[in-house]
C-alpha positions, 0 to 999 in steps of 0.5 A: 295746832295742839293735839292731845297725847296719850299719857305715855307721850308716844301718840297724839290723837287727831279726829279719833285716830292715833299717830305715833310721836317721836320718842319722848326720851330722845334729846332734841339734838338727836331728834333733829338729826334723825328727822334730817336723815329721814327727810333725806331718805324720803327725798331719795325715794322720790328721786329713785321713783322719778328715775324709775330705778328699782335698786335705788328705790329699794335702798331708799325705802330701807333708809326711810324704814331705818330712819323711822324706827330710829326716831320712834324708838322701836 
């Protein structure tokens, strides 16, 4: 599906709701590397939850946050 985007390319619209896009200024190779890191961090969250490990969960969630921020360019 192809969703409409805002003029600045930072958001796309689905059912009237804005969703943040990847920073359009990122090179494709950089974007792919950041997505890979973000997905690894999300898997780490799942593993920490399954193991009921609060310390690992906190660290994994911080990695998810950092990966998200890096990807969208905040």
